[in-house]
mmCIF file of the N, C-alpha and C atoms, coordinates in Angstrom:
data_MODEL
# 
_entry.id   MODEL 
# 
loop_
_atom_site.group_PDB 
_atom_site.id 
_atom_site.type_symbol 
_atom_site.label_atom_id 
_atom_site.label_alt_id 
_atom_site.label_comp_id 
_atom_site.label_asym_id 
_atom_site.label_entity_id 
_atom_site.label_seq_id 
_atom_site.pdbx_PDB_ins_code 
_atom_site.Cartn_x 
_atom_site.Cartn_y 
_atom_site.Cartn_z 
_atom_site.occupancy 
_atom_site.B_iso_or_equiv 
_atom_site.pdbx_formal_charge 
_atom_site.auth_seq_id 
_atom_site.auth_comp_id 
_atom_site.auth_asym_id 
_atom_site.auth_atom_id 
_atom_site.pdbx_PDB_model_num 
ATOM 1   N N  . MET A 1 1  ? -41.997 -31.141 -9.122  1.00 0.00 ? 1  MET A N  1 
ATOM 2   C CA . MET A 1 1  ? -43.357 -30.720 -9.299  1.00 0.00 ? 1  MET A CA 1 
ATOM 3   C C  . MET A 1 1  ? -43.378 -29.584 -10.298 1.00 0.00 ? 1  MET A C  1 
ATOM 4   N N  . LEU A 1 2  ? -44.210 -29.678 -11.287 1.00 0.00 ? 2  LEU A N  1 
ATOM 5   C CA . LEU A 1 2  ? -44.284 -28.666 -12.333 1.00 0.00 ? 2  LEU A CA 1 
ATOM 6   C C  . LEU A 1 2  ? -45.640 -27.993 -12.313 1.00 0.00 ? 2  LEU A C  1 
ATOM 7   N N  . VAL A 1 3  ? -45.650 -26.723 -12.646 1.00 0.00 ? 3  VAL A N  1 
ATOM 8   C CA . VAL A 1 3  ? -46.902 -25.992 -12.821 1.00 0.00 ? 3  VAL A CA 1 
ATOM 9   C C  . VAL A 1 3  ? -46.885 -25.353 -14.188 1.00 0.00 ? 3  VAL A C  1 
ATOM 10  N N  . GLU A 1 4  ? -48.046 -25.100 -14.721 1.00 0.00 ? 4  GLU A N  1 
ATOM 11  C CA . GLU A 1 4  ? -48.137 -24.489 -16.040 1.00 0.00 ? 4  GLU A CA 1 
ATOM 12  C C  . GLU A 1 4  ? -48.765 -23.107 -15.909 1.00 0.00 ? 4  GLU A C  1 
ATOM 13  N N  . PRO A 1 5  ? -47.958 -22.054 -15.961 1.00 0.00 ? 5  PRO A N  1 
ATOM 14  C CA . PRO A 1 5  ? -48.493 -20.701 -15.911 1.00 0.00 ? 5  PRO A CA 1 
ATOM 15  C C  . PRO A 1 5  ? -49.295 -20.388 -17.165 1.00 0.00 ? 5  PRO A C  1 
ATOM 16  N N  . SER A 1 6  ? -49.978 -19.258 -17.156 1.00 0.00 ? 6  SER A N  1 
ATOM 17  C CA . SER A 1 6  ? -50.853 -18.903 -18.271 1.00 0.00 ? 6  SER A CA 1 
ATOM 18  C C  . SER A 1 6  ? -50.103 -18.699 -19.580 1.00 0.00 ? 6  SER A C  1 
ATOM 19  N N  . ASP A 1 7  ? -48.796 -18.425 -19.525 1.00 0.00 ? 7  ASP A N  1 
ATOM 20  C CA . ASP A 1 7  ? -48.046 -18.232 -20.769 1.00 0.00 ? 7  ASP A CA 1 
ATOM 21  C C  . ASP A 1 7  ? -47.557 -19.550 -21.370 1.00 0.00 ? 7  ASP A C  1 
ATOM 22  N N  . SER A 1 8  ? -47.992 -20.673 -20.825 1.00 0.00 ? 8  SER A N  1 
ATOM 23  C CA . SER A 1 8  ? -47.707 -22.024 -21.310 1.00 0.00 ? 8  SER A CA 1 
ATOM 24  C C  . SER A 1 8  ? -46.261 -22.467 -21.146 1.00 0.00 ? 8  SER A C  1 
ATOM 25  N N  . SER A 1 9  ? -45.410 -21.685 -20.479 1.00 0.00 ? 9  SER A N  1 
ATOM 26  C CA . SER A 1 9  ? -44.068 -22.173 -20.177 1.00 0.00 ? 9  SER A CA 1 
ATOM 27  C C  . SER A 1 9  ? -44.110 -22.856 -18.817 1.00 0.00 ? 9  SER A C  1 
ATOM 28  N N  . LEU A 1 10 ? -43.233 -23.829 -18.623 1.00 0.00 ? 10 LEU A N  1 
ATOM 29  C CA . LEU A 1 10 ? -43.223 -24.572 -17.371 1.00 0.00 ? 10 LEU A CA 1 
ATOM 30  C C  . LEU A 1 10 ? -42.179 -24.004 -16.429 1.00 0.00 ? 10 LEU A C  1 
ATOM 31  N N  . SER A 1 11 ? -42.511 -24.006 -15.145 1.00 0.00 ? 11 SER A N  1 
ATOM 32  C CA . SER A 1 11 ? -41.538 -23.601 -14.139 1.00 0.00 ? 11 SER A CA 1 
ATOM 33  C C  . SER A 1 11 ? -41.613 -24.579 -12.980 1.00 0.00 ? 11 SER A C  1 
ATOM 34  N N  . VAL A 1 12 ? -40.540 -24.685 -12.243 1.00 0.00 ? 12 VAL A N  1 
ATOM 35  C CA . VAL A 1 12 ? -40.460 -25.621 -11.136 1.00 0.00 ? 12 VAL A CA 1 
ATOM 36  C C  . VAL A 1 12 ? -40.894 -24.918 -9.858  1.00 0.00 ? 12 VAL A C  1 
ATOM 37  N N  . VAL A 1 13 ? -41.814 -25.543 -9.128  1.00 0.00 ? 13 VAL A N  1 
ATOM 38  C CA . VAL A 1 13 ? -42.249 -25.036 -7.833  1.00 0.00 ? 13 VAL A CA 1 
ATOM 39  C C  . VAL A 1 13 ? -41.217 -25.459 -6.804  1.00 0.00 ? 13 VAL A C  1 
ATOM 40  N N  . ASP A 1 14 ? -40.953 -24.603 -5.861  1.00 0.00 ? 14 ASP A N  1 
ATOM 41  C CA . ASP A 1 14 ? -40.010 -24.903 -4.795  1.00 0.00 ? 14 ASP A CA 1 
ATOM 42  C C  . ASP A 1 14 ? -40.503 -26.129 -4.027  1.00 0.00 ? 14 ASP A C  1 
ATOM 43  N N  . THR A 1 15 ? -39.800 -27.254 -4.191  1.00 0.00 ? 15 THR A N  1 
ATOM 44  C CA . THR A 1 15 ? -40.236 -28.494 -3.552  1.00 0.00 ? 15 THR A CA 1 
ATOM 45  C C  . THR A 1 15 ? -40.180 -28.417 -2.037  1.00 0.00 ? 15 THR A C  1 
ATOM 46  N N  . SER A 1 16 ? -39.387 -27.501 -1.486  1.00 0.00 ? 16 SER A N  1 
ATOM 47  C CA . SER A 1 16 ? -39.342 -27.373 -0.029  1.00 0.00 ? 16 SER A CA 1 
ATOM 48  C C  . SER A 1 16 ? -40.667 -26.849 0.513   1.00 0.00 ? 16 SER A C  1 
ATOM 49  N N  . VAL A 1 17 ? -41.383 -26.033 -0.262  1.00 0.00 ? 17 VAL A N  1 
ATOM 50  C CA . VAL A 1 17 ? -42.698 -25.538 0.160   1.00 0.00 ? 17 VAL A CA 1 
ATOM 51  C C  . VAL A 1 17 ? -43.682 -26.703 0.230   1.00 0.00 ? 17 VAL A C  1 
ATOM 52  N N  . VAL A 1 18 ? -43.695 -27.534 -0.794  1.00 0.00 ? 18 VAL A N  1 
ATOM 53  C CA . VAL A 1 18 ? -44.578 -28.698 -0.821  1.00 0.00 ? 18 VAL A CA 1 
ATOM 54  C C  . VAL A 1 18 ? -44.239 -29.632 0.334   1.00 0.00 ? 18 VAL A C  1 
ATOM 55  N N  . ALA A 1 19 ? -42.962 -29.908 0.536   1.00 0.00 ? 19 ALA A N  1 
ATOM 56  C CA . ALA A 1 19 ? -42.539 -30.800 1.617   1.00 0.00 ? 19 ALA A CA 1 
ATOM 57  C C  . ALA A 1 19 ? -42.929 -30.236 2.979   1.00 0.00 ? 19 ALA A C  1 
ATOM 58  N N  . ARG A 1 20 ? -42.773 -28.926 3.152   1.00 0.00 ? 20 ARG A N  1 
ATOM 59  C CA . ARG A 1 20 ? -43.131 -28.296 4.433   1.00 0.00 ? 20 ARG A CA 1 
ATOM 60  C C  . ARG A 1 20 ? -44.631 -28.417 4.692   1.00 0.00 ? 20 ARG A C  1 
ATOM 61  N N  . ILE A 1 21 ? -45.450 -28.161 3.680   1.00 0.00 ? 21 ILE A N  1 
ATOM 62  C CA . ILE A 1 21 ? -46.899 -28.271 3.856   1.00 0.00 ? 21 ILE A CA 1 
ATOM 63  C C  . ILE A 1 21 ? -47.293 -29.714 4.147   1.00 0.00 ? 21 ILE A C  1 
ATOM 64  N N  . GLU A 1 22 ? -46.715 -30.674 3.425   1.00 0.00 ? 22 GLU A N  1 
ATOM 65  C CA . GLU A 1 22 ? -47.003 -32.091 3.686   1.00 0.00 ? 22 GLU A CA 1 
ATOM 66  C C  . GLU A 1 22 ? -46.653 -32.462 5.119   1.00 0.00 ? 22 GLU A C  1 
ATOM 67  N N  . ARG A 1 23 ? -45.476 -32.032 5.570   1.00 0.00 ? 23 ARG A N  1 
ATOM 68  C CA . ARG A 1 23 ? -45.022 -32.341 6.926   1.00 0.00 ? 23 ARG A CA 1 
ATOM 69  C C  . ARG A 1 23 ? -45.980 -31.757 7.964   1.00 0.00 ? 23 ARG A C  1 
ATOM 70  N N  . ILE A 1 24 ? -46.399 -30.517 7.766   1.00 0.00 ? 24 ILE A N  1 
ATOM 71  C CA . ILE A 1 24 ? -47.294 -29.863 8.716   1.00 0.00 ? 24 ILE A CA 1 
ATOM 72  C C  . ILE A 1 24 ? -48.652 -30.559 8.749   1.00 0.00 ? 24 ILE A C  1 
ATOM 73  N N  . VAL A 1 25 ? -49.181 -30.903 7.573   1.00 0.00 ? 25 VAL A N  1 
ATOM 74  C CA . VAL A 1 25 ? -50.476 -31.590 7.530   1.00 0.00 ? 25 VAL A CA 1 
ATOM 75  C C  . VAL A 1 25 ? -50.380 -32.947 8.217   1.00 0.00 ? 25 VAL A C  1 
ATOM 76  N N  . ARG A 1 26 ? -49.319 -33.704 7.941   1.00 0.00 ? 26 ARG A N  1 
ATOM 77  C CA . ARG A 1 26 ? -49.156 -35.017 8.584   1.00 0.00 ? 26 ARG A CA 1 
ATOM 78  C C  . ARG A 1 26 ? -49.049 -34.877 10.099  1.00 0.00 ? 26 ARG A C  1 
ATOM 79  N N  . CYS A 1 27 ? -48.309 -33.875 10.543  1.00 0.00 ? 27 CYS A N  1 
ATOM 80  C CA . CYS A 1 27 ? -48.134 -33.653 11.977  1.00 0.00 ? 27 CYS A CA 1 
ATOM 81  C C  . CYS A 1 27 ? -49.454 -33.259 12.634  1.00 0.00 ? 27 CYS A C  1 
ATOM 82  N N  . ARG A 1 28 ? -50.149 -32.288 12.064  1.00 0.00 ? 28 ARG A N  1 
ATOM 83  C CA . ARG A 1 28 ? -51.387 -31.772 12.665  1.00 0.00 ? 28 ARG A CA 1 
ATOM 84  C C  . ARG A 1 28 ? -52.532 -32.780 12.618  1.00 0.00 ? 28 ARG A C  1 
ATOM 85  N N  . THR A 1 29 ? -52.493 -33.697 11.645  1.00 0.00 ? 29 THR A N  1 
ATOM 86  C CA . THR A 1 29 ? -53.563 -34.694 11.542  1.00 0.00 ? 29 THR A CA 1 
ATOM 87  C C  . THR A 1 29 ? -53.172 -36.021 12.181  1.00 0.00 ? 29 THR A C  1 
ATOM 88  N N  . GLY A 1 30 ? -51.975 -36.099 12.707  1.00 0.00 ? 30 GLY A N  1 
ATOM 89  C CA . GLY A 1 30 ? -51.526 -37.351 13.301  1.00 0.00 ? 30 GLY A CA 1 
ATOM 90  C C  . GLY A 1 30 ? -51.399 -38.464 12.275  1.00 0.00 ? 30 GLY A C  1 
ATOM 91  N N  . GLY A 1 31 ? -51.129 -38.102 11.025  1.00 0.00 ? 31 GLY A N  1 
ATOM 92  C CA . GLY A 1 31 ? -50.970 -39.101 9.968   1.00 0.00 ? 31 GLY A CA 1 
ATOM 93  C C  . GLY A 1 31 ? -52.275 -39.733 9.524   1.00 0.00 ? 31 GLY A C  1 
ATOM 94  N N  . ARG A 1 32 ? -53.405 -39.091 9.812   1.00 0.00 ? 32 ARG A N  1 
ATOM 95  C CA . ARG A 1 32 ? -54.716 -39.671 9.492   1.00 0.00 ? 32 ARG A CA 1 
ATOM 96  C C  . ARG A 1 32 ? -55.154 -39.467 8.047   1.00 0.00 ? 32 ARG A C  1 
ATOM 97  N N  . ILE A 1 33 ? -54.334 -38.813 7.240   1.00 0.00 ? 33 ILE A N  1 
ATOM 98  C CA . ILE A 1 33 ? -54.662 -38.637 5.824   1.00 0.00 ? 33 ILE A CA 1 
ATOM 99  C C  . ILE A 1 33 ? -53.845 -39.648 5.024   1.00 0.00 ? 33 ILE A C  1 
ATOM 100 N N  . ARG A 1 34 ? -54.535 -40.576 4.387   1.00 0.00 ? 34 ARG A N  1 
ATOM 101 C CA . ARG A 1 34 ? -53.852 -41.590 3.580   1.00 0.00 ? 34 ARG A CA 1 
ATOM 102 C C  . ARG A 1 34 ? -53.621 -41.052 2.171   1.00 0.00 ? 34 ARG A C  1 
ATOM 103 N N  . ASP A 1 35 ? -52.500 -41.445 1.597   1.00 0.00 ? 35 ASP A N  1 
ATOM 104 C CA . ASP A 1 35 ? -52.146 -41.037 0.227   1.00 0.00 ? 35 ASP A CA 1 
ATOM 105 C C  . ASP A 1 35 ? -52.190 -39.521 0.055   1.00 0.00 ? 35 ASP A C  1 
ATOM 106 N N  . LEU A 1 36 ? -51.688 -38.803 1.057   1.00 0.00 ? 36 LEU A N  1 
ATOM 107 C CA . LEU A 1 36 ? -51.690 -37.341 1.010   1.00 0.00 ? 36 LEU A CA 1 
ATOM 108 C C  . LEU A 1 36 ? -50.839 -36.849 -0.150  1.00 0.00 ? 36 LEU A C  1 
ATOM 109 N N  . ARG A 1 37 ? -51.411 -35.931 -0.896  1.00 0.00 ? 37 ARG A N  1 
ATOM 110 C CA . ARG A 1 37 ? -50.673 -35.272 -1.974  1.00 0.00 ? 37 ARG A CA 1 
ATOM 111 C C  . ARG A 1 37 ? -50.942 -33.779 -1.879  1.00 0.00 ? 37 ARG A C  1 
ATOM 112 N N  . VAL A 1 38 ? -49.875 -33.006 -1.968  1.00 0.00 ? 38 VAL A N  1 
ATOM 113 C CA . VAL A 1 38 ? -49.971 -31.548 -1.940  1.00 0.00 ? 38 VAL A CA 1 
ATOM 114 C C  . VAL A 1 38 ? -49.460 -31.026 -3.272  1.00 0.00 ? 38 VAL A C  1 
ATOM 115 N N  . ASP A 1 39 ? -50.285 -30.248 -3.950  1.00 0.00 ? 39 ASP A N  1 
ATOM 116 C CA . ASP A 1 39 ? -49.882 -29.582 -5.188  1.00 0.00 ? 39 ASP A CA 1 
ATOM 117 C C  . ASP A 1 39 ? -49.966 -28.089 -4.952  1.00 0.00 ? 39 ASP A C  1 
ATOM 118 N N  . VAL A 1 40 ? -48.961 -27.366 -5.427  1.00 0.00 ? 40 VAL A N  1 
ATOM 119 C CA . VAL A 1 40 ? -48.952 -25.911 -5.316  1.00 0.00 ? 40 VAL A CA 1 
ATOM 120 C C  . VAL A 1 40 ? -48.899 -25.343 -6.724  1.00 0.00 ? 40 VAL A C  1 
ATOM 121 N N  . GLN A 1 41 ? -49.870 -24.510 -7.037  1.00 0.00 ? 41 GLN A N  1 
ATOM 122 C CA . GLN A 1 41 ? -49.934 -23.854 -8.344  1.00 0.00 ? 41 GLN A CA 1 
ATOM 123 C C  . GLN A 1 41 ? -50.093 -22.364 -8.084  1.00 0.00 ? 41 GLN A C  1 
ATOM 124 N N  . GLY A 1 42 ? -48.989 -21.653 -8.150  1.00 0.00 ? 42 GLY A N  1 
ATOM 125 C CA . GLY A 1 42 ? -49.010 -20.229 -7.821  1.00 0.00 ? 42 GLY A CA 1 
ATOM 126 C C  . GLY A 1 42 ? -49.329 -20.042 -6.349  1.00 0.00 ? 42 GLY A C  1 
ATOM 127 N N  . ASP A 1 43 ? -50.409 -19.320 -6.045  1.00 0.00 ? 43 ASP A N  1 
ATOM 128 C CA . ASP A 1 43 ? -50.842 -19.125 -4.662  1.00 0.00 ? 43 ASP A CA 1 
ATOM 129 C C  . ASP A 1 43 ? -51.856 -20.166 -4.221  1.00 0.00 ? 43 ASP A C  1 
ATOM 130 N N  . ASP A 1 44 ? -52.170 -21.120 -5.082  1.00 0.00 ? 44 ASP A N  1 
ATOM 131 C CA . ASP A 1 44 ? -53.174 -22.135 -4.782  1.00 0.00 ? 44 ASP A CA 1 
ATOM 132 C C  . ASP A 1 44 ? -52.520 -23.402 -4.244  1.00 0.00 ? 44 ASP A C  1 
ATOM 133 N N  . VAL A 1 45 ? -53.099 -23.946 -3.168  1.00 0.00 ? 45 VAL A N  1 
ATOM 134 C CA . VAL A 1 45 ? -52.662 -25.216 -2.603  1.00 0.00 ? 45 VAL A CA 1 
ATOM 135 C C  . VAL A 1 45 ? -53.819 -26.193 -2.781  1.00 0.00 ? 45 VAL A C  1 
ATOM 136 N N  . ILE A 1 46 ? -53.514 -27.371 -3.317  1.00 0.00 ? 46 ILE A N  1 
ATOM 137 C CA . ILE A 1 46 ? -54.529 -28.392 -3.548  1.00 0.00 ? 46 ILE A CA 1 
ATOM 138 C C  . ILE A 1 46 ? -54.133 -29.636 -2.761  1.00 0.00 ? 46 ILE A C  1 
ATOM 139 N N  . LEU A 1 47 ? -55.035 -30.082 -1.877  1.00 0.00 ? 47 LEU A N  1 
ATOM 140 C CA . LEU A 1 47 ? -54.813 -31.289 -1.090  1.00 0.00 ? 47 LEU A CA 1 
ATOM 141 C C  . LEU A 1 47 ? -55.653 -32.421 -1.656  1.00 0.00 ? 47 LEU A C  1 
ATOM 142 N N  . THR A 1 48 ? -55.059 -33.596 -1.792  1.00 0.00 ? 48 THR A N  1 
ATOM 143 C CA . THR A 1 48 ? -55.809 -34.793 -2.159  1.00 0.00 ? 48 THR A CA 1 
ATOM 144 C C  . THR A 1 48 ? -55.360 -35.925 -1.257  1.00 0.00 ? 48 THR A C  1 
ATOM 145 N N  . GLY A 1 49 ? -56.188 -36.929 -1.159  1.00 0.00 ? 49 GLY A N  1 
ATOM 146 C CA . GLY A 1 49 ? -55.923 -38.081 -0.319  1.00 0.00 ? 49 GLY A CA 1 
ATOM 147 C C  . GLY A 1 49 ? -57.245 -38.585 0.223   1.00 0.00 ? 49 GLY A C  1 
ATOM 148 N N  . SER A 1 50 ? -57.181 -39.375 1.291   1.00 0.00 ? 50 SER A N  1 
ATOM 149 C CA . SER A 1 50 ? -58.414 -39.862 1.904   1.00 0.00 ? 50 SER A CA 1 
ATOM 150 C C  . SER A 1 50 ? -58.257 -39.893 3.416   1.00 0.00 ? 50 SER A C  1 
ATOM 151 N N  . ALA A 1 51 ? -59.392 -39.730 4.083   1.00 0.00 ? 51 ALA A N  1 
ATOM 152 C CA . ALA A 1 51 ? -59.428 -39.733 5.543   1.00 0.00 ? 51 ALA A CA 1 
ATOM 153 C C  . ALA A 1 51 ? -60.656 -40.514 5.985   1.00 0.00 ? 51 ALA A C  1 
ATOM 154 N N  . SER A 1 52 ? -60.604 -41.048 7.185   1.00 0.00 ? 52 SER A N  1 
ATOM 155 C CA . SER A 1 52 ? -61.757 -41.805 7.681   1.00 0.00 ? 52 SER A CA 1 
ATOM 156 C C  . SER A 1 52 ? -62.777 -40.903 8.364   1.00 0.00 ? 52 SER A C  1 
ATOM 157 N N  . THR A 1 53 ? -62.390 -39.657 8.683   1.00 0.00 ? 53 THR A N  1 
ATOM 158 C CA . THR A 1 53 ? -63.331 -38.747 9.341   1.00 0.00 ? 53 THR A CA 1 
ATOM 159 C C  . THR A 1 53 ? -63.264 -37.355 8.717   1.00 0.00 ? 53 THR A C  1 
ATOM 160 N N  . TYR A 1 54 ? -64.391 -36.659 8.819   1.00 0.00 ? 54 TYR A N  1 
ATOM 161 C CA . TYR A 1 54 ? -64.435 -35.273 8.361   1.00 0.00 ? 54 TYR A CA 1 
ATOM 162 C C  . TYR A 1 54 ? -63.530 -34.410 9.238   1.00 0.00 ? 54 TYR A C  1 
ATOM 163 N N  . TYR A 1 55 ? -63.411 -34.771 10.515  1.00 0.00 ? 55 TYR A N  1 
ATOM 164 C CA . TYR A 1 55 ? -62.552 -34.033 11.442  1.00 0.00 ? 55 TYR A CA 1 
ATOM 165 C C  . TYR A 1 55 ? -61.106 -34.012 10.946  1.00 0.00 ? 55 TYR A C  1 
ATOM 166 N N  . ALA A 1 56 ? -60.596 -35.142 10.474  1.00 0.00 ? 56 ALA A N  1 
ATOM 167 C CA . ALA A 1 56 ? -59.223 -35.200 9.961   1.00 0.00 ? 56 ALA A CA 1 
ATOM 168 C C  . ALA A 1 56 ? -59.075 -34.298 8.739   1.00 0.00 ? 56 ALA A C  1 
ATOM 169 N N  . LYS A 1 57 ? -60.096 -34.269 7.883   1.00 0.00 ? 57 LYS A N  1 
ATOM 170 C CA . LYS A 1 57 ? -60.071 -33.390 6.716   1.00 0.00 ? 57 LYS A CA 1 
ATOM 171 C C  . LYS A 1 57 ? -60.023 -31.931 7.161   1.00 0.00 ? 57 LYS A C  1 
ATOM 172 N N  . GLN A 1 58 ? -60.806 -31.572 8.173   1.00 0.00 ? 58 GLN A N  1 
ATOM 173 C CA . GLN A 1 58 ? -60.811 -30.204 8.688   1.00 0.00 ? 58 GLN A CA 1 
ATOM 174 C C  . GLN A 1 58 ? -59.471 -29.838 9.318   1.00 0.00 ? 58 GLN A C  1 
ATOM 175 N N  . LEU A 1 59 ? -58.848 -30.782 10.019  1.00 0.00 ? 59 LEU A N  1 
ATOM 176 C CA . LEU A 1 59 ? -57.519 -30.530 10.588  1.00 0.00 ? 59 LEU A CA 1 
ATOM 177 C C  . LEU A 1 59 ? -56.527 -30.188 9.482   1.00 0.00 ? 59 LEU A C  1 
ATOM 178 N N  . ALA A 1 60 ? -56.610 -30.903 8.375   1.00 0.00 ? 60 ALA A N  1 
ATOM 179 C CA . ALA A 1 60 ? -55.720 -30.628 7.240   1.00 0.00 ? 60 ALA A CA 1 
ATOM 180 C C  . ALA A 1 60 ? -55.979 -29.229 6.688   1.00 0.00 ? 60 ALA A C  1 
ATOM 181 N N  . THR A 1 61 ? -57.246 -28.858 6.577   1.00 0.00 ? 61 THR A N  1 
ATOM 182 C CA . THR A 1 61 ? -57.603 -27.521 6.091   1.00 0.00 ? 61 THR A CA 1 
ATOM 183 C C  . THR A 1 61 ? -56.974 -26.450 6.965   1.00 0.00 ? 61 THR A C  1 
ATOM 184 N N  . HIS A 1 62 ? -57.158 -26.562 8.265   1.00 0.00 ? 62 HIS A N  1 
ATOM 185 C CA . HIS A 1 62 ? -56.641 -25.544 9.178   1.00 0.00 ? 62 HIS A CA 1 
ATOM 186 C C  . HIS A 1 62 ? -55.117 -25.522 9.213   1.00 0.00 ? 62 HIS A C  1 
ATOM 187 N N  . ALA A 1 63 ? -54.486 -26.681 9.057   1.00 0.00 ? 63 ALA A N  1 
ATOM 188 C CA . ALA A 1 63 ? -53.022 -26.726 9.022   1.00 0.00 ? 63 ALA A CA 1 
ATOM 189 C C  . ALA A 1 63 ? -52.492 -25.911 7.850   1.00 0.00 ? 63 ALA A C  1 
ATOM 190 N N  . VAL A 1 64 ? -53.110 -26.069 6.681   1.00 0.00 ? 64 VAL A N  1 
ATOM 191 C CA . VAL A 1 64 ? -52.658 -25.336 5.495   1.00 0.00 ? 64 VAL A CA 1 
ATOM 192 C C  . VAL A 1 64 ? -52.969 -23.854 5.630   1.00 0.00 ? 64 VAL A C  1 
ATOM 193 N N  . LEU A 1 65 ? -54.173 -23.517 6.064   1.00 0.00 ? 65 LEU A N  1 
ATOM 194 C CA . LEU A 1 65 ? -54.549 -22.105 6.177   1.00 0.00 ? 65 LEU A CA 1 
ATOM 195 C C  . LEU A 1 65 ? -53.679 -21.367 7.191   1.00 0.00 ? 65 LEU A C  1 
ATOM 196 N N  . ASP A 1 66 ? -53.261 -22.054 8.249   1.00 0.00 ? 66 ASP A N  1 
ATOM 197 C CA . ASP A 1 66 ? -52.348 -21.443 9.219   1.00 0.00 ? 66 ASP A CA 1 
ATOM 198 C C  . ASP A 1 66 ? -50.972 -21.209 8.608   1.00 0.00 ? 66 ASP A C  1 
ATOM 199 N N  . GLU A 1 67 ? -50.568 -22.098 7.713   1.00 0.00 ? 67 GLU A N  1 
ATOM 200 C CA . GLU A 1 67 ? -49.230 -22.024 7.121   1.00 0.00 ? 67 GLU A CA 1 
ATOM 201 C C  . GLU A 1 67 ? -49.149 -21.035 5.963   1.00 0.00 ? 67 GLU A C  1 
ATOM 202 N N  . VAL A 1 68 ? -50.201 -20.924 5.184   1.00 0.00 ? 68 VAL A N  1 
ATOM 203 C CA . VAL A 1 68 ? -50.199 -20.027 4.021   1.00 0.00 ? 68 VAL A CA 1 
ATOM 204 C C  . VAL A 1 68 ? -51.398 -19.076 4.093   1.00 0.00 ? 68 VAL A C  1 
ATOM 205 N N  . PRO A 1 69 ? -51.385 -18.151 5.048   1.00 0.00 ? 69 PRO A N  1 
ATOM 206 C CA . PRO A 1 69 ? -52.509 -17.224 5.172   1.00 0.00 ? 69 PRO A CA 1 
ATOM 207 C C  . PRO A 1 69 ? -52.653 -16.387 3.903   1.00 0.00 ? 69 PRO A C  1 
ATOM 208 N N  . GLY A 1 70 ? -53.875 -16.219 3.472   1.00 0.00 ? 70 GLY A N  1 
ATOM 209 C CA . GLY A 1 70 ? -54.125 -15.442 2.263   1.00 0.00 ? 70 GLY A CA 1 
ATOM 210 C C  . GLY A 1 70 ? -54.061 -16.253 0.990   1.00 0.00 ? 70 GLY A C  1 
ATOM 211 N N  . GLY A 1 71 ? -53.572 -17.482 1.080   1.00 0.00 ? 71 GLY A N  1 
ATOM 212 C CA . GLY A 1 71 ? -53.524 -18.339 -0.103  1.00 0.00 ? 71 GLY A CA 1 
ATOM 213 C C  . GLY A 1 71 ? -54.866 -19.015 -0.327  1.00 0.00 ? 71 GLY A C  1 
ATOM 214 N N  . GLN A 1 72 ? -55.052 -19.546 -1.510  1.00 0.00 ? 72 GLN A N  1 
ATOM 215 C CA . GLN A 1 72 ? -56.269 -20.286 -1.840  1.00 0.00 ? 72 GLN A CA 1 
ATOM 216 C C  . GLN A 1 72 ? -56.038 -21.763 -1.549  1.00 0.00 ? 72 GLN A C  1 
ATOM 217 N N  . LEU A 1 73 ? -57.024 -22.417 -0.966  1.00 0.00 ? 73 LEU A N  1 
ATOM 218 C CA . LEU A 1 73 ? -56.923 -23.836 -0.663  1.00 0.00 ? 73 LEU A CA 1 
ATOM 219 C C  . LEU A 1 73 ? -58.090 -24.576 -1.291  1.00 0.00 ? 73 LEU A C  1 
ATOM 220 N N  . THR A 1 74 ? -57.764 -25.658 -1.979  1.00 0.00 ? 74 THR A N  1 
ATOM 221 C CA . THR A 1 74 ? -58.776 -26.603 -2.437  1.00 0.00 ? 74 THR A CA 1 
ATOM 222 C C  . THR A 1 74 ? -58.504 -27.905 -1.707  1.00 0.00 ? 74 THR A C  1 
ATOM 223 N N  . ASN A 1 75 ? -59.412 -28.274 -0.804  1.00 0.00 ? 75 ASN A N  1 
ATOM 224 C CA . ASN A 1 75 ? -59.241 -29.505 -0.053  1.00 0.00 ? 75 ASN A CA 1 
ATOM 225 C C  . ASN A 1 75 ? -60.093 -30.582 -0.714  1.00 0.00 ? 75 ASN A C  1 
ATOM 226 N N  . SER A 1 76 ? -59.435 -31.427 -1.503  1.00 0.00 ? 76 SER A N  1 
ATOM 227 C CA . SER A 1 76 ? -60.118 -32.515 -2.202  1.00 0.00 ? 76 SER A CA 1 
ATOM 228 C C  . SER A 1 76 ? -59.899 -33.846 -1.508  1.00 0.00 ? 76 SER A C  1 
ATOM 229 N N  . ILE A 1 77 ? -59.598 -33.805 -0.217  1.00 0.00 ? 77 ILE A N  1 
ATOM 230 C CA . ILE A 1 77 ? -59.441 -35.038 0.553   1.00 0.00 ? 77 ILE A CA 1 
ATOM 231 C C  . ILE A 1 77 ? -60.808 -35.703 0.653   1.00 0.00 ? 77 ILE A C  1 
ATOM 232 N N  . GLU A 1 78 ? -60.852 -36.976 0.319   1.00 0.00 ? 78 GLU A N  1 
ATOM 233 C CA . GLU A 1 78 ? -62.097 -37.732 0.338   1.00 0.00 ? 78 GLU A CA 1 
ATOM 234 C C  . GLU A 1 78 ? -62.293 -38.366 1.714   1.00 0.00 ? 78 GLU A C  1 
ATOM 235 N N  . VAL A 1 79 ? -63.485 -38.211 2.277   1.00 0.00 ? 79 VAL A N  1 
ATOM 236 C CA . VAL A 1 79 ? -63.815 -38.851 3.549   1.00 0.00 ? 79 VAL A CA 1 
ATOM 237 C C  . VAL A 1 79 ? -64.501 -40.173 3.228   1.00 0.00 ? 79 VAL A C  1 
ATOM 238 N N  . LEU A 1 80 ? -63.887 -41.259 3.693   1.00 0.00 ? 80 LEU A N  1 
ATOM 239 C CA . LEU A 1 80 ? -64.417 -42.602 3.390   1.00 0.00 ? 80 LEU A CA 1 
ATOM 240 C C  . LEU A 1 80 ? -65.249 -43.138 4.529   1.00 0.00 ? 80 LEU A C  1 
# 
């Protein structure tokens, strides 16, 4: 996973952080998020995927906020 800092050089994000967040979201939502993708850009976490209920999307939000307090979260999970 690559991020582009403001100085235009690329750096590698610790993939264990992404894997840990994915694992926690899958666990807390009971696997109800399809095509889950977690991107980390600095202190920002971006979730994408789809869920059949708004409740599952909210579970994902709370899972991330519990794991990275003080971080920014963009939950772009689509409720179908």
